[in-house]
N, C-alpha and C positions, 0 to 999 in steps of 0.2 A: 329513703324519702321521709321527711319529717314535716308534718303540718301542725301548727299550733292554731287551733280555732277556738273562738269564744263567742258566746251569744247569751245575752243576759235577760231575755224576756222570762218572766216567772214561769216555772215549770210546775207540773202537777204531781211530780214524784221526787223523792229526795235523791241527792247525789250519794252514790255508794263508793266504796274504796276497796282496795285489794288487801290492805293490812291496817291494823289499828296503830294509832300513835302510841309511843311509850309515854308513861306518865310524865317523865321529865320533859319530853318534847312538847306535849300538850300544854303543860303549865307554862313553858317558856313562850310558846306561840300565843297562848291566851293572854299572857301578860302584855305582849306587844300589841295584839289586836285590840285589847281593852282601851288603849290610848286613842283608838280610832272612834269616830262618831258612829252612831247606830245607823241602821237601814242601809248597810252595804250589801254586797252580794257574795254568797258562798260559791266557790268554784271547785268543781271536780276536775279531774284530768284524765283524758282517755289517751292511752298509749298504744300504738299499733306498730308491729314489727314488719319490715319489708324485706323480702328476699328478691332481688332482681337477677334474672339469668340473662347474661349478656356475653356472647362469645364464649359460652361454657364456663364463665366465671360467676360464682355465686357471691353476691354483694349484699351486705346487711346494712340497712338504714332504718330510720324511725319515722312514724307519723303520729302526731299528738293532737288531741282536740280538747280544749278546755270547755267545760260545761258550766253554766251558771244557773243557780236557783236563788231567788230572792230570800233573804233571811237576815238575821242579826249575828254578827261575828264575835260579840263580846260575852257570850254565854257558854258555859261549859257544856250545857245540854246539847247545843248545836253540833259540837265536835263529836260527842258521844254517840250521836245518831249515825255517824259514818261507820258502817259495819264492814267487816271483811267479806269481800265477794269477788268472784271471778266469773265473767260471762262465758258462755259457750261461743265457739267460733263458727260462724257461717260464712258464706261467700257471696259477693256481688261483683259484677264485671265492670271495670272501667276500660272501655275499648281503646285501642291505640289509634294513632292518626290514620286517616285514609291512605291506602297504598294501592294505586291503580294497577301496579304490576301483580298484585295478589288478588285482584278482583274486587277490592273494597274501594269503590270509586269515590273520588273527592268531588266536592262541589265545584263547578266551573267558575273561574274568576275572570271578570272583565275589567278593563281600565276605561276611565272616562276623564273628561276635562270640562270643568265648569268655569265660565267667565263671570266672576263675581262683579268686577267693575272693568272698565276699559283697561286692558293690559294686565289685569289681575287674573291670571289663569291658574286655576286650582286643579291639581291632579288628585284623583281618587280611584280606589278599586272597590269592586262590588262582587258579591256572590249571593246565591240564594234568591235571585230575582223572581223565581217561580213560586217562592213561598209566600204567595199573597195571603194576607190576613194573619201572617205570623208576626211575632215581635221583631222590630228592627233594632239592630245593635250597631253602634258606631264606635270605632276604635281610634284613639288619638295617640300619635307616636311621641317618643321622647326627643330630646334635643339631638340634632345631627343625623337622625334617621328619617324614615318616612313610612308610608303605607306598606312598603315591602316587608317591614318588620313583623307584620301580622299575617303573613302568608299562611301559617299553620292554623290560625283562627278562621281565616276566610275559607279555606278548603274543608275544614272540619265542621265548624258551626254553621256554615252556609248550607249544610244539609237540612237544618231545622229552622233557621231564621233567615231574615234578610240582613246580611252583614256588610258593613261599609268600613272603609279605612281611608283617611284623608291625610294629605300632606299640608303642613302649615305653610302659609305664604312666606317665602324667603328661605324655605328649607326643602329638602328632598327634590321632587320633581315639580315643585311649585315655585322654583326660582324664576325671576323675571325673564321674559323671552327677548328683551332688548334692554339697552343701557338706559337706566333712569336719569342719566345726566348727559349733557352735551358740551362740546367745546364752544368757546366764544367764536362767533363768525368773524372772519377776516384775520385770524391769527395764523399766519402762514408758517410760523416757526414751531407750532405745536405738533408733536409727534403722536400719531395714533397710539392710544393706550390699549393694550389687549385686555386689561381688567376694567370692568364696568363700575360705575358709581363714584368715580373720582374726577369727573369733569368740572367745568366751570359753572355751569348752570343746571338747574333741575328741569327735567321735562315736565310739562303741565300735568300729566297723569300721575307723576310721583311727588307732587307737592305735599308736604307734611307727612310723607310716608316714613314710618319707622316700624321696624319689625318687633313689636312689643306684645306682651301678653294680653293687653286690651284689644289689640288688632286681631289676635287669634281667637279670642273669645267671641268677638263680633263675627268673624269669619265662620265659626262653627254654628252660631245661631242662624245666620242667613242661609247657610248650606242646608240645614235641617228644614227650614221653612220653604226654600225654593226647590230643593232636589229630593229630599226624603219625604217631606210633606206630611209627617205625622210624628207624634212624640216617640222618643227612642230611649233605649238603655245605652248609656255612654260609659266607655271603658278607657282609662288613660294610664299610661305608664310614664313615670318620671315627670318631665315637664307636662306631658299630656294629661297626667293626673291632676295637676294644678289647674290646667285649662278646663278640664271636665268639671271640676268642682266649682270654679269661677263661673262657667257657663250655666251650670245648674242653679247657682245662687241668683243669677240675673234672670233666668228664664225657667222657673220651676214648672210652668205649664207645658214646656216642651220635653220634660224629662220624666221617665218612668222609674229610673234608678241609676245610681252612679257606682262604678267599681273602680277603686284606686289600686293600682299595681305599683308599689314602691313610689308613691307620688312624692315629688319634691315639695317641701313646705316653703321654699323661698324661690324668688326669681327677680332678677334685676338688681343692679348696684346703685342706681341713681334714684333720688326721691321723686315721687310722682307730684307734678305741679298742682293737681287737684287736692290731694291729701296733705301735702306739705309745701305750700306755695313759697314760704320764706326760705326754707331749706333748699328748694329747687333753684332759687335764684343764686344761692351760693355755689351749688353743685349742679349746674344745668346739664341736661342730657344733650348729647351731640350725635344722636342716632339718625337724624334726618339727612337727606341727600341734597347737595353733594357733600361727601365726607371730607373734612379738612386734610391737608397734606400731612400735618403733624400726627394726626390719627392714623393715617395710612402707614407712616414710617414705624410707628410703635406696634400696631396691630399686625402688620405684615411679618414681623419677627416671630410673634406668637403663632400666627397662622401657619407659617412655613414649618414650624416644629410640630404642630398638631396634625397637619395633613400628610406628614411623612408616613409612608406605609409601616415602618417599624413602630412608630408611635401609635398608629391606629390599632395594630395587632396587640400592643401592650395594653392599651385601654380595654380592648375586648377581653383580654386575659384577666384583667382586674374585675370586670363587672359580671363575668360568667364564672360561677363557682365550679361548675362541672366542665373541665377543660376538654372532655371528650365530645362536647357539643360541637357540631359542625357549623362554623361561623363563616365559611368561605364566601357564601353568597352575600351575607351581611357586609363582610369586609369589602368585597368588590363593589357593592352598591355605594357604600360610604366613600370609597376612593373615587368612584365615578363622579359623585356630587362635588367633591373638592376640586375637580378639574373644570368646573363650570366657570365662565368668565365673571359671573356675578357672585361667586361663592365668597370671596374675600370681603367685598363690601357688605354683603348680607350678614356675614359673621360679625363684622364691625358694628353694624346697625343693631344687631341683637345684643351685643355686649354693652353698648352705650344707651340702650333703650331704658326708659324709666320703669320703675316698679308699677304693678297694677293698681288700679283705683281701689281694689279690694285686696286685702292681704289674705293669705291662706286661712288664717283663723277666722277672719270676718266672713269669708265665703262659707266656711264650715258652719258658722253660727246661723247664717241666713238659710242654709239648707236644712238645718235642724228646725228653724222656725216654720219653714214651709213643709215640713214632714217629707223631705225627699229621702227615699230609701238609699242607704249607702252600704256597700260591702267592701271590706278591706282584705287585700291579699298582698303579703310582703315576703320577699325572699330573705331568708335569715342571714345569708352570707353577703349581703349587699355592703360594699365598703363605703358607699356614698350616703344612701338614705337607709340608715339602719332601722330595723323593725321597731325600735323604741319610738320612732315618729308615728308609726301606725298605732302603737299603744297609746300615744298621746291623743290621737284622734279618737281612739276607743274610750278614753276617759270622758270626752265630751259627748260621745254617742254610745252609751252603754248598750243600747239595743242592736247595734250594728254587728253583724257576724264578722269575726276577725280570724284570718287564716295566716299562719306563719309557716312557710314552706322551706324545707331544707333537705338536700343541698340545693340551693338556688340563690342567685345573686340579684343584680339590679333589674334583670329582664326575665322574670319567671315565666312569662307567656311564651318566650322563645326557648327557654332552657328546659322547662317541664310543661310543655303545652298540653299534654294529656291531662295532667292534674288541674291546671288552670281552666281548661275547657270543661272538665267534669264539674268543677265548682261553679263555674258561670252558668252552665245548664241548670244545675240544681237550684241556684239562687233565682234565676229567671222563672223557673217553674214554680218556685215557692211564691213569688210575687204575683205571677199571672193567676195562680189558683187561690190567691188571697189567704195563703197560709195552710191550705188543705194538703199541699205537697210539702213534706218536711225538708228542711235545709240539710244539705249533705254533711255528714260527720258531726252535726251539732245537735239538732233536736229530733232526729229520726228515732222513732220508738225502738227500731232494731239496730241502731248504730252501735250501741254498746256490744262489744264482743263480736263485731262483724268483721269478716275478712274481706279484703278488696284486692282484685287482680288489676294490674295496669300494665300495658305493654310499653316497652321502651326499646327502640332500635329493633334488633332481630329477636329479642327475648321477651320475657314478661316478668312482672313482679307480683309478689303475694304480700298483701297487708293483712295481718291478723291482729285485730284490736282487742286489747284488754284494758282494764281500769287500774289506775294507780292512785296512791293516796294524795290528799290535799297537800300534805307536807312535801311530798316529792314535786308537786306542781309548783309550790311556792319557792322551794329551796333552789338557790343558785340561778334564778331567773334575773333578768335585767330590771332595774328600777324604772318607774314611769315618771317622767317629768311632771311636776305639778303645775307649772305655769302654762296657762292657755295662750299666752302671747308668743307667737312664733317668731316675732321680730326681736324681742328682748331676750328670749331664752337662748343661752349658748348651745353649742352642739351637745346633743343629749348626754345625760349622765350615763356613763358606761360602767359604773361600779356594779359589782355583783353582790347584792345584799342577801341576807339570810332569807328574807321573805318580802313579798309585796302583795298588795291587794288591788285588783282592778275595781273601779267604782261600779 
């Protein structure tokens, strides 16, 4: 297990190291750092070793934490202060997931349905309903899945908090309960179509309906106001991360904090008519109902390939770094969704929907302006949203804690739920205590040299933390894109430079 974490609030003690730089390396690094402007941040690097015992096989992985102290990087005196030191190893327990068969009872999970508008029925799941007065946490799913993807969070975190997970309209179990279109009356030659959304006319309740990120942002805001009825901590994976950030930017009064789990920084292929009216006239969105026949003919070819069970398994294999993770339940739920008569039309509407009124970068800037707390957790082995995008967010939010988890792919909450739940608990406690409770692995006074046990499957893991040098922290890591514009920046730079500096 490897976690790269970073937190750049000024500390009261210097960063230490396990070995000194050689004179050659120090001079080389200083010459490069001197080209940088002053008032940057010095970063230490905490490295922890993990032994996980699973089926009597001992497995070695790593957990790393980057620490930040404010300082100036272009003076030799700064680097000379980094002395050789190794901390003693103590232990703290990261419990495994609840296991009813072993007496560690999980929080009961209940399902509900909320009718947002006529025919707009939203599925959600909830746990921790008895935790009155406790913080409320809302989880938003990625594209193609639903609230079921957060089962491990509902059962575990529901023991301490009020936990919610919601399905976006047009996805999961929030697909329409009836056809949003109808055939023209009097057309006796028309054959009943088993697939919804491709009729001749739109039903009144589906006028101007398009499954867009703007719709989902509004759905989340109304759900919180009408169902949860209090400000929440919001957590989003992939598409859900973008929606969470977008929602927080538009409704900072309803948010206590945002956690991004491999959040996608892009969504939508067509220009938004509000942001780009002229461009949207050239490339108009066609995501409203009824969908044209030509759209169906093209989308259906793609859809039939995507919904094939072999394709679904291959996609899951790509996004889960640890192939020993049991994804059978996730696979069966996704397959079940694809069989819904509205699934094809909903997929087409999503693909043809316009981009959001706010870009990811603009939403991030608004959150920063409103001082919305943000926590970043990224699976290192994600083939789609590489951690470099999390580091780009980190550039704009130097004070945000950043955790890079390995091995973990696009869905770290399902792949390493013990670690994600542990970090979430620590982050929420830190905010609820107004900083009196230390952040996990980052600014805890005893985090240096601390061992951590975490349970996985039928075994357990031991994390013994030591410190390594700044040089080892900088060497071989990925570069950070300097452009804050997520629309113009190409897919992130994947070169491996000798060094980089987080702002």
